[in-house]
C-alpha positions, 0 to 999 in steps of 0.5 A: 719671600718670593723668588724674583730671579736666578743669576748664574756665574762660573768659578775657576779654582786651581787644585793644589795638585792634580786629582787622579782617579781610574776615570779622570784627571782634573787640575782645577775646580770649574763650577757653576754658581747660582744665586736665587734672588727674592723680593725680600732681598735674601739671596740663596747660593748653590753650586754644581760641578760639570762632571760628565764622566760620572753624572753626565752633566756638562757645563752646557747641560747645567746652564740649559737645564736652568735657563730653559726649564728651571727658571720658568718653573720656580720664579714667582713662587714663595719660599714658604711653599717649600715642598711645592717648589721642590716637587716642581723642581724635580718634575720640570726636567728629567735627570740633570741632577747637578743643575737640580742640586745647585737650585735645591741647595740655594733653595735650602739656603733661603729656607734657613734664612726664612726661619733665621736658623742654620740649615743643619738645625732645620734638617735634624741638628744631630751635631755641629762638627765633622771630621773628614777623610782626604783623598789620595790620588791614584799614582805610582806606589811611592808617590802615593806613599809620600802623599799619604805621609804628607796628609798624616802630617796635616792631622788626617786620621783617615785616608781615601785611597784611589785604586782601580787602574790596574789590580796588580799595581793597586795592591802594591799601592796599598802596601806602600801606603800602609807601610808608611802610615802604619796601622793607627791610620784608617784606610778606605779605598775607592775603585771608581768602577775600575774592576770587573766583578771577578777581578774585584773579588780576586784583588780584594781577597789578596788585599785581605790576605796581605792584612792591609786592614781596609775599612771598606771598598767603594764602587768596585764595579761598573755603576749599572752592574748591580748583580756584579756589585752584590756578587762582590759584596757576598764574596769578600769580607771587606765591606762594600760601599755603593757610590755611582750605583746610587743616584736616586732614592729608587736606586738606593732602595734597590741596593737596600732591598737586595743588599747589593752593598753594605754602605751607601755614599750620598752625593748631592750632585747625584741625588739632585740635592738635599731633598732626595738625599734626605729621602735616601737617609730615611730609607737607610735608617729603616734598613739600618744601613750607614751612609757616607756623605761625599762630594765631587770636585766642588768648592765650599758652597755645595760642600757646605750644604753637604756638611749641613746634611751630614750634621743633621742626620745620625745615619751619615757616619762617614764623611768624605768632604775634602773638595774645598781642602783640595783647592789651592784657595777658597773662593767663597766668603762665609759658609763652613770652616774647613780646617784640614780634617776638621769642619765646623758649621756656621751659626748664620741662617741657612748655609751662611754663604755671603758671596764669591770672591770676584777674582775667581769668577770667569 
């Protein structure tokens, strides 16, 4: 199964409602889709969102990395030499994790097809079904309460509530959400780097004192402030999750060795795909640190890949894969089935992706 070509296209999918965090507001998914073609007729699908504010990867950067570096590196190689392809992919250009992730995902799709097996079984086969949370965008407290109640009505048991815009209002936001959903619903919060370390500690202690029963807080401080992250972790009782602080396996190792956070959030667009994400899983197992699998604003191709990894690894105990659910329509044929909080993987080889609906291509 030799790689003969890599085709690139773009999709545009409106969201059901604007997605708001402390970093950005987004109204639609605008992603790059890759198709790796082979001499056997098999096609591997991958995807990458240009999320410059988090990964630094713009649409132009993703296209340039693939066209100018990745294509000439892997075209002509045989999928049977899987490890060699992945090593060369990761070495052919520094950073550019989103472009690497799109290609990595497509390669893993082909790898599953080569052995006629669903990817999650090749990666570990721990479980086949997942339950995801859903994100509640940062808005005024009453609007967030209404959005939370709507999510509960759809069957969600875990809410990921965005905060980090203004610490005083953040507490009001969480009180409004907790008051309307009650205490049988799990609430985790994501500050998206929105607080300074002392501000984070003060805010989170007030949240603790208010008895709001928060599962964990994700990335309370700046991504590069590992000392600040550890300072927060050491001074609050709410568990802390590192997200933007962890891109590479080396980043994860630093967090694990210093215990700068209690959990690690793995996202394929940060790690450069499944290959490096699997390394983070292995290190987390050694340190006994549970992981969450997350996503950017992505459609079903790359989120299906993330779901396969989550299904394969026992160390991934928390699921935040609501990207396809936030889209107004599903542009992808095949792949995992996303039925609100319930995710079921396909038994088809690889990722089970069959194609992209033409009306979403731009």
